[in-house]
Each structure stands twice: as structure tokens, then as C-alpha cells.
N, C-alpha and C positions, 0 to 999 in steps of 0.2 A: 165837585166830580163825575155828576152826573151830566153836564154840560161836556165837560174832557172824552170822557166816554163817547159822548154822541157824536164830537169831530173826530176822533180817530177810527171809528167804526163806517163811518162814511168812505174814506178811501181806501178803507179795507174791502168793503163790499165792492166796489169799484174794481178792484184789484181782482176779485174773484172772477169778476162781470165779464173780464177782460182775460181770465186764464180761460174762461167758461167761452168764452167765444172765438181764441185761439185754439182751443179742443177740438171744436164742432168746426172751425175751418181748416182744419188738421185733417181730420177726416173725409175731409171732401176734397183735401188739396192732395193728399198723401201719393204716391209712388206706388201702386202694392206692388208692381213687378221687382220696384228696386227694392221694398221691404222683403220682399221672399227671398231676394237675393242676397241681400245681405245678410238675413237669417241664417241662410245656409252657407254662408261664405264665415262668419261668425263659428257655428257649430264648426266647421270646418277646421278653423283656425285654432280653436280652441280642444278639438279632439283627436284632430287628424283624419277623422271619417267623413264620406261624404253619403249622403243620404239620395234617395231612388224613392222619389215621390208618385204614387202610381192613383193617389187619389186626388179627392177636392181639396182650395187650402181656404179657410175661413182666416176674413182678417177683421181686427175689431180695433176701434181707438176708445169708445164710451159703451157703458161705464166701465169696463175694464180695457188695456191696451194689451193685444195678443196676434199670434199669428200660428191658425191650426192647422198642420198638414196632415189630410186623410191616407192610410196605407202605404204605409213607409217603413222602408228596408234600407239596409245597407248597399252602397255600390261595391262589387267584387266578391258577394256575400252567396253566390250561388242562386239557385230558383227551386230546382227540390230538395235542398239539403242548407234553406237560410238559415245562419247565424242570427239574423234578428230580426224579427216583422214587430211592428207599432201600429194597432187601429189608427191611434190618434198620438199624434205626438204635438206639444202645444207649447211655443216660446213667449211665455210672458216678456212684456218691455217694459225697461226705466221710463216715466213716463215724462222727465225735464227734456231729457234727449231728443225726447219724441216730437215735444215741439217745437225744436229747432233744427229736426229733420235727418236728425244720428239715432240709428236702428241699434240698440243696445239691449243685451238679452238678461234679464233679471237671473232666471232661473227657466229650468225645461222640467215640460210633465209627462209622461210617457206614458197613456192610457191602453192598459190591458195589453201588455208589451209580451213576444211570444219567445224567449231566449233561447236557442239549441245550441250542448256544449258534445261534441263528438268528440270524443280520444282516438288517435289514430294508434296501433300498436308499436308506432316507434317514440309514444310519447308525443308527437304533435297533435295540437287541436284543430279545428276548421277557425278558432278565436284568434291562434297564433299568429297572424299578417296583422290583424287588427290589433294586439298588444301591441305587437314591434312596432306599427305606426303610432300609436298613440304614444309608446315610449318615444321616439324618436321629436315628435309633435312637443311636448313637455321638455325636454330635455335642456340643461340650462344652456342660455347663450339662441335658441331659437327663439323665430320672430312670431313670438305667441302671445302679446302685452294684453290683447282683451282673453275677460275672462267671462263667467257665469257665477253665481256663487252655488248652484242646490241644483239636483235631479234628482225629481219625483219619479217611482215608479206606483201604480195603483192599479191592483188586478192582475199583476202578471202572472208567464207559470215559464219555469226552468226547465228544461227537457233535458238531461245527460245520457249518455252512452258511451261505455267502454266496449271498443272493437278487438280488445284481447279476450276480456272477460265475459263480453254480450250482456255485462250488466247493463242496469238501466235503474235511472231515476228520476222523481218528477215532482217541481214544487209548485205548489198551485197557492192562488190566492195570495200574491206577493206583494206587501206593503213595503216600499224602503224610501230612507232621504237618504240621499249621497250627497256629501259635500264633498263639492270638487273642488281637488285641490288650487289654490291661487298662486300667492308669493310664498306659503307656508311650503307649498308642493307636500303637506299632510292631506291625508284622505281617509274618510269615515263613512260609515254607513249602517245606518241603525236600521229596524224598521222587526217585521214581523209576515212569517209564512207558514204555510201547511203543508205538513209530511208527514205521510205515511199515518195520516188520520189523526193527527197531535197539531196542536198550533204552537209555533214556537214563535219566541221573541229573540232576534238576535240583534249584534254588534258587533263590529270588524274596524280596525283602525289602522294607516300605517304613516308611521313616523315619517317618510318617504319615499311619495309613492311612486315616483320615478324611478328613483334605485331598485321599485319591487318589482316593476315591471321590467326592469333590464337583466332581473336579478341577481343583482346586488343585494350587501345585505340591508336589511329596512328595520325598524323596533315594527312590534306588529302587537295588536291587544286585541284579543277576540272574545266572545261569549253566546255560547247559547242559553237558554232557558226553557223548558218545556215541562209536562207534569212526569213521564216518565225518569228524566235527565235531566242535570245540569253540567256546564263545563264553561271554565274558563280557562284563557292562555294569557298570562304577558312575557313576552322575551321578544325574542327578533328571527328574522323569514329571511332566507336564500336560494335562488334557485341557478346556479353557476352550470353544473351536470345533472346535479338531480335535486330535487326540492329537501331543505335543510332547516329546521326548526329548532331553536334553542331556548328554553326560559321556564316558569313557572308553571306547573301545570294543576289544575285543581278541578274535579270529578265529585259529583253529589248524586245521590241515587235512592228514592226511597225502595226501591225493589230491582236487585240488580237481576234478578229475572226477568221481570217486565220491559227492562233497557235492553236489554241485549235481546228480546223479543223484535222490539221495536225496531233496531239496528239492523236486524237481520243476521244477527250472529248467531252460531251454534247453541242452545241452550243446556245445563247439566240438567244431570238426571234429576226426580223429585225431590226436593227436600231442602229447606236453608236457601241462600242465596237472596235474601231480603235486603233490608238497609246496608248501604255502599256509601265508600267514602274515600277519597286519597287527593294526597298531595305530594309533588316529587319534581325535584327537576326533570326536566325532558329534554334527550338530545333526540330531534327525529332525523333519518337518512331515509329516504325513499319511503318505503313502505315495512321500514323499522323503528323500532323505539327504545331508546333507552332508557330507565328512570333510575335515579340516584335520590338519596338522601329520601326514600321514599318512606311516607305513611301511610297505612291502607287499615280498615276500617269494615268487617264483613261480618254482621250478622252478632254485632258486638265481640267481635275479636279485634283486638286491634295488635298490631307487628309492624315491624322498622325494617328495611334491607334495601334491597338491588330490587329491579326487572327488568328483563325485555321481553318485547313481543316483536313479532316479525308475521309476515303476509304476502309470502311470495308463491302463493297458490295455494299453501296451506297454512293452517295459522299454526303458530308454536310460541310457547310461554315459559321463560325458563327465570326463577326466582331463587334468592336467597333471601329468610325473614327469618326474623327474631320478635318471641313475643313473649310475656311474662307467664299471661291466662291462655290457656286456647279449650274452647269447648265445640267439638265435633258431633255432638247430639244431635244439633237438624240435620245433618247428613247423613246420617242412619236412621232417624227417625221413622222411616217409609220403607226401611228394608225390614222384613221380620222372617228370621228363621224357622219360626212354628205359628202356627196358621192364629188367631188370635181366642183366645180364652178357650184353646182346645189343645191336646198333646200330642196331634199331628202337624207333622212338617208342613210350613206352609208350599201350595202347588202353585202361586200366583207367579207366570213368567217374568224373568227379568227383563228390564229395559236396556238393552245393550249399546241404543243410536249414540250415544252422548262417548263413546270409547272411539270410533273414528270419525270425527269431524277437528278433532287438535292435538297438536302433541304440547307433551309437558314435561318439563325438566324442574322439580322444584325441591329446597331443601330447607325443611323447617326446627326450629328448635323452642321447644316452651319450657320456664320453667314447670308450671302445672297444664297436663291435659286432663279433658276429661269426656271420654267418649260412651253415653248413655251412662250406666251407671256405674261404669271403672273410672277410679281416681288415679292416675297417673303421676308421678314426678318428674325431674328434670329430665327430657324426651327428646332428641335426636332421630328426625323423620326425614327420608327423600321419598320421592315421587315420580316417576319417570312414564307416562304414557306416548307412545308412540308408533304409528301404524293398526291402531287397533287394541295394544297390548299394555296393559297399564302392569306395574313390578314396584311395589312398595317393599323399603328396606325400613326396618329399624335399628339402627346404628345402637342405641341404647336408652334404656327404659325404665326408672324407678316403678316399678309397678307388683303391688300384693305384696308390700314390705322388702322384694327384694328386687332381682335386674333381667328385666327380657331384652331379648335378643331375637332376631329373625327377620323373614321375608314374606312377603304374601303376591302373587300373580296373580291375573285375568287375563284370558288370549279371547279373542270372542272369535267366533266359526259360526256365521250368520247368527243364527236365535241360542245357540247354545255355547256356555261358559267355560272354558276350560279352566280348573283351581288349581293352585299348588300353593299350599303354606308348608314353611318350614321357622318352627319356632321354638325356642331355649330359653326356659324360666327357671332361674337358679336363686335357691335360699326363698321360697316365695311361702307364704303363705296358703296352705293348698289348701281351706274349706274357702276363702273366697276363690282362687284361683279356679277351682275344681265346678265348684256352683255356678262360675257367670260363663267358663270356656264350655262346657260339659255337660251342665243340668245337674250335679250328682251334689248333693248337700249334706253326704250321710260322713264324709271325709276331714277331717283337723291333724294339727299338725305342721310341720314345712318340713321342704323338701326341694327338690329338682323335677323338672317333668320337660320332656323330649317329645316335639312333635311332628312328624313330616308324613304329610297328607296329598293327597291327589284325588279330584274327582271330576265330573263333565257334566252337565245337564243345563237345561232351562229354567231350570226353580228349584229352591231349597231341596225340593223331594227329589228331585232329578239328582242331585250332588250325590246325595246322603245313599242314593243309589247304587251307584257307582264308586262310593268311596274306596282308597285303597292306599295304602302306606302301613304307619306304625308309630306305635304311643308308647311309652317309656316314662314310669313315674317312682322315683325312690325318695320316701319320707322317715322322719324321724321322730320320737317324742308327742306322737299325738293317741287318735284315738278314732273311732268306725261304730257311731253311732247308731242304734237299731236293733241292739242285743248285748248282754254280757256274758260273752266265751266262757269264762271263768265261772261264773254263779252256774252257769246252764249245765258245763259237763260236769259241775260236783254235784250238784241236784240229778241228773240223770245217773250216775256213777251211784249213786244211793239206790236210786230208785227209779229204774230204766223207762216202768210204764207208766208213771203218776206224776212222777217229780218235777216235771218238765217246767209247768204253769206256762206263762204267756213267753213265749220266745220273743218277743219283738218291743222288750224294754231294755232300757240302762244303755252303755256303751262299751266299750270294749281297748283299752288301752293299747297302743304299741311300740315297742323298744326300733324297732325297722319294717320299713314297707318297700317290698317291691314288688310293681306291676309290669310287665311287658305285655304289650297285645298289637297282634297283627290283622290289619284291617284287610278285605277282600271283598268285593262288589257287594258293601254294606254290612258286611258281617265281621264282627270285631271278634278272634279267637282267641284265648288265652293262651301266652305261650311259659310265661313264669309271672304266679299271681303269690306270695309269702307275705303274710301275717305274724311275725313273730312279737309276743309281747313278755312283759314279766311273770304270769301265769298259763300263759297257753300260747298256742302257734297254731295258726290257719293255711291251707293251702287250697288254691280254687282252681278248676279246669272247665271250662266249657267254649262256650259264647255269649254272641250279647247282639240283637240284629238294632244296627241304627235306625234305616227306615221307621221300625215298628218301635222303636225304644222300647223292648223286652229284652229281658234277662233270661238265659236258659244253662244254668251253673251248677255246676257241684260240687261241694268239698270238704275237708276233712278238719278237723277241730281238735286239737289234743292237751292234756292237760302239763303243763311241764315240773310231773310229783314222780315217785316211783313208781305209783301205779304204772304211769304210762296209759293213762286212760284216754281212748280214742271214740270219736262222734263224726259219722259221715251224717252231709245235710247235701240242701237244696236250695238254690235261691232261683227264682222264677219269678214273673211277672214285670212292670212297669219300671223303669228305673229312678224315678222320684217314689214309687211307694211299692217297692217290692217285698213278697212273700219268702220268708226265711223258714222252714224246718226241718227237723232232722230226719234220716234216711227211716220210714216207720221199723223195716226189716230188722237193722240195726240196733234198733233200741228193745225188738223184744229178744234178739239172741243175745241181748247184756243182762235179761231175764234170768235167773234160775229156773223159777217156774214155766216162763213162756216157751222158754227155747224148745224143750222139746213137742211142746203143740206145732209150731211150726214145722218139724221135719216130718210130724203126723202128717200135716197139713199139705206138705209138700209132695209128701206118697200116696196119697187121696188125689188130690191134682193128675200126678204124672202116670198114678198106675204100677209102679215099680217099684222093687223091695220088697219085704215080707208084710204080709198081711199086716194089717194092725190089731192088737189084742182086743179080745171081750172087756166087757165092764171091770167084771170081774179079775182079770188078770192083771198080775203083779206091776206089769208097766203101767196101765190106766190107774191103780193104786195107789202107785210112786206116784205120780202125774198130780192125781189131788192131793197127797198129803202136803206137797213141797208147794202147793198152789196156797192150802191155808198156812205154811208155814208163813211163807213169802207174804 
């Protein structure tokens, strides 16, 4: 075997030596001018493009076979607005045809190319004539039998500008590999590039490259992957009168807020817009996208439905979505009506920029809805945002054990928000509703609430200072905590001056409750407040300041007995912990012994009427005796 290998190795070595000698001879005998012309002709035959070479030309046969053109452009590409400029264009040659003095390109390498794309207002671009030339050259039946397998782009730059919108973009450090179509007519490109500070890995393929260049229908697969965003499309594309795409669209982002910032889109107000995923059937016509069979996930909320998006000078989003459960807490987590850890209203200015960037028309329904501490059942919500005005409508929501309907609107005027709210709560739990809506935790029972409010301000504190409107509450079979009116009145009826004890214990049950207040410049005025219980009745008048969150009210409590004992009282202090105390003058008058002293004291202060009697007078003696007996 060793002898056989030795005999076989001798002719192989001789053959390699002959090939080496042939290559060396070829490098000396090659017609360099013919090689340059042949390579330029082959590039022209394959692509239809003619090169304009302004620099040197390097030719090598050993150890690698190639020809390099320096300072290359496209003929007809202009000078000041060149569509393509390549620092070094290298055509790698096939070795065996080269030995036979045939010059065939294996692949092309474009080193540091600069690609300039300028879109005109009529939709044409500076690349339109070159694309038409490539399409004609590659059309079936054309005399373009020669081909090369690949075009590589290294360290390239792509500049894009839109004359209509004056938008500009730039892709840097482009490293791409383009599989140039040959017999199959397919085209594929894979590689990486830098865009807006992020490295992007992308790929694109056309099943029929000639059809795609001609505007006819062709299969399309595209994918981009970066840290902020991943996007994939699998479908078809056409461009007869306007760009059209149809297929499956998939988008994934760890933070939708960061993805919008990266792509230059307006960002929503602070709060939420984190993890995002979307899969849908997409139909793209021009700048409009229609999505069907949508499965979308945002901040853990998943929904299904349809969506449309358009960007014709102004962005517009329309959607109809349904979900099993939604949590809106992330979107209101940064909005605080009250200052953190205090009883004062928040004075931080509103951020209203997000209201003026996008138009929105959304219909949303959910079996369960969570908004902060509030839990809602089946809910239907409509949201409309147009020209900086936001309108929210609640068709029907199961909340606080009842039904809620209403609307909420925000109109922006510079930095000032004009608020309008109208809501109706039917047969709700008054304790849960009043606590969450008004910060009142003393009321229980069931009933109805109607609210119609208007306000204007640049912060929550500014809103409550200008609050106008009205609110009504009707309740039944509940109680007001903080005092027991029946026990209090019975004690004071027996011993007006010493029988009251602690006025802030217990609760007052009621059969019927009526509250009607009117708001004007942040002051709530009681128009009709009545509490009717089984043993006592209470009426209230006065005001409550919304900006300072304090009461200044007076009332009358009376027993439902034959005596009809009545006690005026006052309610003053903060909403969450008010002071409730009886009128002292009324208590003194209720006491048989103390009442004469009150009259005497008034006479001394005013100086009117008869002089008070001496200590030994009958009047004084009678008062002393009455005090002892009491």
C-alpha cells in the first residue's frame, strides 16, 4: 500500500506543479484591460447597472484571484446626490475559468459603501430608475445568463431622507450578505447594522425578486431583532399603485415605552407600557395598517380583537378589544390626587403632552377590571382622543355591588386641563363607593349616587379650587359611624349639661338618606341633607371646603318620640376625622337650673333690661334652690 501511495502521489504532485506554473504564467500573460472590461460587462449584464470608476484598479491572481475598483459610483447617479458610492468594490474571480482566460465573477464585496435614498413628494426616489433597470435586466427571457452568487457589504452607511416630511434616518456599520437571485429568482439578505444607538440583526427574503422589483406580488419574509424590539413578518408584498403587504405580523418588546422612544414615536404619560407582545394578521396599504385576529399583551393584560393604525400626517389608532381580566393600575400608579403621606391635594403639574400627539378611538370590554383598589365586574369602556381632547365613556360597569355608567373628559389648553365628569352609580355599596371616590369612610348602606362635576387647573389642587357642579346621594338601610344619635339625645334629654359623655362613639342607623350638594369654586354647599332613622332624625346645613378638605356645618338631631327632643349640633374639622359637638347654648337652655343664668349672663353682657337682683333677692335664691335640686 505504501508503494501504491507513493506511485499515486508522484503524478498528483506533478499535476499540482503544472497548475501552479499555469497560474504563474496566467498572472503574467493575463490581459488586465480585458479583465477589467469583462468584469464591468458581467456586473452590467447581471444587474443592468453601469459602474463609474474614478480611482485605481488592482488585479491579483495569486494567492487570491480578484479585481478591485477604487472610488466607484453608478453612472447616471448624479454627482452631488450620488445614489451609491463605494470606496472599494472587489470582484472575486472563479479560478478554473481564469486558467482558461475566461473571467467569471464568483461574488462581489463592497467595502465602505455609502447608499443615499431620497424620497420625493410624488413617491418616486432617486433609486427608481436603477430599480427599473434591474427589473428589466432580470425579467424572464432577458439575455442575462451569467450570474454571481453573493454580494457582501462591509462597513456600509445608508442615508434616507423624505422630502415631504423632512424626515431623515441613517444606518451605520452595515454588514450584509445578499444572495443575488439566479435561476430561482429568489433574493435574500442577512446581516447587521446600527440604528439610533442599537445594534440590529435583520434578514429579508423575496420569493420572486423580479416580481417585487416590478411591483407585482411576491412572497416576503422579514425579521429584525434588537434589544428594544423584535419584529417578524411572513406574507406577501406588492407595489402596483401603492405599497401593499399581507401576512402574519409578530412584535415582541420587553418595554413598549423604550421601543417607542427608540423608533421616534411619541411616548405615553408615565406609568405602565412595559412588556408588550402582538401577533395578528396584517394588511398594509400605504401608511395604513389593518390588523385582524389580534392577540395583544401589555403589562400582563391580554386581549383579542381588531386594530387599525394610520400615519397620514397624524397618527391614528382604532381598536376593538375584549379581555377576560384587565388591570389599569400601572397606568394610574403615578397619578396622585393627594400629596404622598399628607392630607393636602397634590400640587404637581399635569403632563399633558401625550394628549396632542396621537388620535385614538378604542372600544374595550372585560369580564374583570382592576383600577387601583377598585375591583369591577363586567365592564365596557370607550376611549376617544382627538386633537388633544380625551373622552372616556363607561357604557356599563359592575362596581361596588351595583352598576355604574358615565363619562369623563379632558380638554387640554396649554398646560391647563379642563375636566368634565358625569357618573351615575345605581344600587351600590355606599361605604366602598364613598371611601374610594370622596374619601368619606363614615357612611354605610346601599343607594344611588349621581355626580356632575366641572373643573379647570394645571394640577389636582388647581382642579379642586375651581370645582363646580353637583352631587346627590340617596341611600337606605345603612348607618353613619362616629356617633349614636339616639343614645346621645336621650342622655342629653335627661341631663343636658352632664349626660353627653363622649360624642364620638357608636353609629347612627338610618332608613333613608338624602344628600344634595352644590359645588362652586371648590366650596360644597348643602342644599338638602336629611337622615331619617328608626329612632332619630338629622338635618344638616352649611358648607364643606374641597381645597382644605374641611367641614363647617350645622345640624339638628331630634328623637322620634312624643317629647320630640331636639338638639342643634355642629360638624367642623377635617373630612376624615371631623369634630361633632352639640350647640352649648342649646344644652344650657335645656337645663331648668342653668337656663336662668344664661339669661342673666346675656343681660350683663348687653347691659339691657332690668338690673340683676342682689344675692339675697328672690330670683337669686330661686336659682340656687333650682341648682341644688337639679
